[in-house]
C-alpha positions, 0 to 999 in steps of 0.5 A: 500500500502506498504511503499516501493512501495509508495517510488518507486512511488514517485521516479518514479514521481521525475525522470519524473519531472527531465526529463521534467525540462531538456527538458525545460532548457537544449540544448540536442542533438539527442544522449542525447535525445535518452538516455533521452527517455530511462530513461523516459520509465524506470521510467514509467515502474518501477512506474507501476510495483510498483503500481501493487505491492502496494496492496500486503503486501508481495511480492518477486518482490519488493526487486528486483524492488528496486535494479533495481531502485537504478541502474537506479538512479545511471545511471541517476546521470551520465546523469545529470552530462553529461548534465551539462558538455555539458553546460561547453563545450559550455562556453569553446567553447565561450572562444576559448578553445577546447571542450571535444567532446569525452565525448559526443560520448563515448560508452554507458555502458549497465546496465538493459534496460538503456544505459548511456554515460560514464562521466569523473570525474568532476574537483574539487578544494581544499575545494570543496564538491563532486557533490550532487548525484541525489536522490529520495525525502525525504519520510515523516518523514525520514530526517536524520542527515548529517555527519560532513565534518571534525572531532569534534576537527578540528575547535579548537581553534575557536570552541571546541570539546565538543561544536561540539559534543553536537551541532551536535549529540544532538541538531541538531539530536533533530531538525531532530527527531522533524521535522520527528515527525511533518511531520508524525503527519501532514500526519496522520491529512491528512489521518484522516481529523482531523486538531484540532492540526494543529497550533501546528504541523505547528509550530513544522514543521517550527521551526524544519525544519528551524533548520535542514536546517540551520544547514545543511548549517552551518556545511560545511560553516566552515572548518579547512582550512577556513578563508581569503576572498571570491574570484571570482564572489562572491567577486565581488557581495559582493563589488558591493552591500556592497561597500567592503568586510570589509563593508560586514564583519562589517555588518554581524558581527554586525547583528550576535552580535545583534540578540535578543535571540537565532538565526542566521545571514545569507547571502542570494541571492535574486532571486527577487532583483538580489542581496545579502543581510544580514538577521537575524532570531530569533529562526530559522524562525522568522523575516526571508524573504521568496523567498531568498536562504541562502548562509552562515549562522552563528549560534548564539544560546548560545549552539553554543559557551557558553562552550568556550565563555560564554556570549562573543558572540562578541568574538565568532563571531570575531573568527568564521571568521577564519573558514569560508569555502568560496569555499563552499559559492561560490559554493552555490552562483554560483548555486543560482545566476542562479535563478532569479524572475521578480523583484517587 
């Protein structure tokens, strides 16, 4: 089966899983359910066509099918935004404000066989990231280096340009490359049934995967316009659990300074205990807890600060607070706090 056809099959399954999730957790009116049904039919149809093409090494139909899938994905992204908007409207109605009913009854735009209501642009605030686009799952061994949301010299004088260049383009890229290698080697092991090197590749998967994911959180956690203090629900949650922002900051800084060897200090949300917590990780994964969601991560590997601070990790940590991008952390918190497990 050609790789592109396999990716389309994965994408088709992803779409149907999202639809199942929406039906379970979202109040959908008849109009939205009608559109949802059309999407479900389209995901299924494209998956079937991809399956038929999977055994064909060369097919003129495959590029057209991929283009069609990309169009459907863009439309489904708009649909997901509309489903979220309906929730926001309910909240507004509960506050006595006038909901924006026009957006729910907008005329659909026709592309291919799917019709999707037109959705207004979301309201943004300074420092906010754009909403994450709906995307197909990352294929085995296909992770990529995320771009920085600012220039390499934008965080000076707190973090120098040379450090940022090396840290991002060399070191983070190495984690991405080695994660992809580990995933491909494990895929080969599953195919061949030979797991003689399973311990090595599982360690590579954990180390490089954790390194890639934590750095992907780390970059947008900083901003040239950062600093100050958090606000809103995150500020309230910090005060509630740590006693005050100053107490939280002291504990986080001390945790970062005293990580043994290279590692991280991480503010997390725990869906199990329903509160925030500060954790550290030696390397990227040692001593960490599972079942928590990272909100704010500080890299205290020497490569993150040595050119400018040498062995003065405490000075690096102190200055880092001037570039914390709190709106990004607040955005992650708002999403994370909706996930709660039964406490034990």
